[in-house]
C-alpha positions as CSV (number, residue, x, y, z in Angstrom):
1,M,98.6,-54.8,210.2
2,T,101.9,-55.7,208.8
3,F,104.5,-53.0,208.3
4,K,106.1,-53.3,204.9
5,V,109.6,-52.1,204.0
6,F,111.1,-51.9,200.6
7,I,114.9,-52.4,200.7
8,S,116.9,-50.6,198.0
9,S,120.4,-51.9,197.5
10,N,123.0,-53.3,195.3
11,L,122.8,-57.0,194.5
12,K,126.3,-57.4,195.9
13,D,124.8,-56.6,199.3
14,E,122.4,-59.6,199.1
15,K,123.9,-61.3,202.1
16,I,123.3,-58.2,204.3
17,I,119.8,-57.8,202.9
18,H,118.8,-61.4,203.8
19,E,120.3,-61.0,207.3
20,M,118.2,-57.8,207.6
21,K,115.1,-59.6,206.4
22,E,115.6,-62.3,209.0
23,T,116.0,-59.7,211.8
24,F,112.9,-57.8,210.6
25,S,110.7,-60.9,210.4
26,N,111.3,-61.4,214.1
27,H,109.6,-57.9,214.6
28,D,106.6,-58.5,212.3
29,I,108.1,-56.4,209.6
30,E,107.7,-57.6,206.0
31,T,110.5,-56.9,203.7
32,I,110.1,-56.2,199.9
33,I,113.2,-56.9,197.9
34,L,113.3,-56.1,194.3
35,S,115.4,-59.1,193.2
36,E,112.8,-61.4,194.8
37,Q,109.8,-59.6,193.3
38,I,110.8,-58.8,189.8
39,S,109.0,-60.3,186.8
40,M,110.9,-61.0,183.6
41,G,109.7,-59.0,180.5
42,E,108.1,-56.3,182.6
43,P,109.5,-52.7,182.8
44,I,111.6,-52.5,185.9
45,S,110.6,-49.0,186.6
46,E,106.8,-49.9,186.8
47,Q,107.6,-52.8,189.1
48,I,109.6,-50.7,191.4
49,N,106.8,-48.1,191.4
50,Q,104.3,-50.7,192.4
51,L,106.6,-52.1,195.1
52,I,107.2,-48.7,196.6
53,D,103.5,-48.1,196.5
54,K,102.9,-51.2,198.7
55,S,105.6,-50.2,201.2
56,D,105.2,-48.1,204.3
57,C,109.0,-47.2,204.4
58,I,112.0,-47.4,202.1
59,I,115.4,-48.4,203.4
60,I,118.1,-47.3,201.1
61,I,121.5,-49.0,201.5
62,I,124.4,-46.7,200.6
63,G,127.5,-48.9,200.5
64,K,130.9,-49.3,198.9
65,N,129.3,-51.9,196.6
66,G,127.0,-49.4,195.0
67,D,129.7,-47.4,193.3
68,N,128.8,-47.9,189.6
69,T,126.6,-46.2,187.2
70,K,123.9,-48.8,186.9
71,T,123.5,-49.1,190.7
72,Q,123.4,-45.3,191.0
73,S,120.7,-44.9,188.3
74,L,118.5,-47.5,190.0
75,L,119.1,-46.0,193.4
76,A,118.2,-42.5,191.9
77,L,115.0,-43.9,190.5
78,E,114.0,-45.6,193.7
79,M,114.8,-42.4,195.8
80,G,112.9,-40.3,193.4
81,L,109.8,-42.5,193.4
82,A,109.9,-42.7,197.3
83,I,110.3,-38.9,197.6
84,G,107.5,-38.3,195.1
85,K,105.1,-40.7,197.0
86,K,106.1,-39.0,200.3
87,K,107.3,-42.4,201.8
88,V,109.4,-42.5,204.8
89,I,113.1,-43.0,203.7
90,L,115.6,-44.6,206.0
91,P,119.1,-44.4,204.7
92,L,121.7,-46.9,205.9
93,V,125.1,-45.6,205.1
94,E,128.1,-47.8,205.2
95,K,131.0,-46.4,207.3
96,D,133.4,-44.2,205.3
97,V,130.9,-43.7,202.4
98,D,129.5,-40.3,201.4
99,I,125.8,-39.9,201.5
100,P,124.1,-38.8,198.2
101,I,122.8,-35.2,198.1
102,L,119.2,-36.3,197.9
103,L,119.5,-37.9,201.2
104,Q,121.6,-35.4,203.1
105,D,118.5,-33.9,204.8
106,K,117.5,-37.3,206.2
107,K,118.3,-38.9,209.5
108,Y,120.5,-42.0,208.6
109,I,122.0,-44.9,210.4
110,I,125.7,-45.8,209.9
111,Y,126.4,-49.5,209.4
112,D,129.6,-51.4,209.8
113,R,129.9,-54.6,207.7
114,D,131.9,-56.1,210.5
115,N,129.0,-55.8,213.0
116,P,125.7,-55.7,211.0
117,R,123.6,-57.1,213.7
118,L,123.8,-54.0,215.9
119,T,122.8,-51.9,212.9
120,F,119.9,-54.2,212.1
121,E,118.6,-53.9,215.7
122,K,118.8,-50.1,215.4
123,V,116.9,-50.2,212.2
124,S,114.3,-52.6,213.6
125,Q,113.7,-50.2,216.5
126,A,113.3,-47.3,214.1
127,L,110.8,-49.4,212.0
128,K,108.9,-50.4,215.1
129,D,108.6,-46.7,216.1
130,L,107.3,-45.9,212.5
131,K,104.9,-48.8,212.7
132,I,103.5,-47.5,216.0
133,E,103.0,-44.1,214.5
134,K,101.2,-45.7,211.6
135,D,99.0,-47.7,213.8
136,K,98.1,-44.6,215.8
137,R,97.2,-42.7,212.7
138,N,95.0,-45.6,211.6
139,L,93.3,-45.8,215.0
140,I,92.6,-42.1,215.1
141,G,91.2,-42.3,211.5
142,G,88.9,-45.2,212.5
143,I,87.7,-43.3,215.6
144,I,86.9,-40.2,213.5
145,L,85.1,-42.3,211.0
146,L,83.1,-44.1,213.8
147,G,82.3,-40.6,215.3
148,L,81.1,-39.3,211.9
149,G,79.0,-42.5,211.5
150,L,77.4,-42.0,214.9
151,I,76.6,-38.4,214.1
152,I,75.0,-39.3,210.8
153,L,72.9,-42.1,212.5
154,D,71.8,-39.7,215.2
155,A,70.9,-37.1,212.6
156,L,68.9,-39.7,210.6
157,G,67.2,-40.8,213.8
158,S,66.2,-37.3,214.6
159,K,64.6,-36.8,211.3
160,E,62.3,-39.9,211.8
161,E,61.1,-38.5,215.1
């Protein structure tokens, strides 16, 4: 099953986002990027809500480029939706940038624009670990359902005898 990651960032970070997307695709991680998914004429908040619903994890890029009111409002919306949906949030914080209060209790990865590949590999490893956890939960859930099904079949078989 594909692991899906929503990347929240400023449009000025598009180069970094696409490098990240390329790195993740080598690790069987699907990226969901708002600017690639948005439909004209539809409320952005509803579209973000749907994209976050489809995601297993949210990467929030906090960088020097995100220092304007519009970017901060969109980031706050995305963070609020992700927190409300109990999604895993993985902040990437650019070196020398303060982390927002809402994310201060989260483990984060510092990235350096001069060496993004190292950061992307760290993030890829963190996402692979999250994917393994998800796969284990799905496997355990499947085993439990199989066990329940066998118990029900056994109980139905016992009634017929």
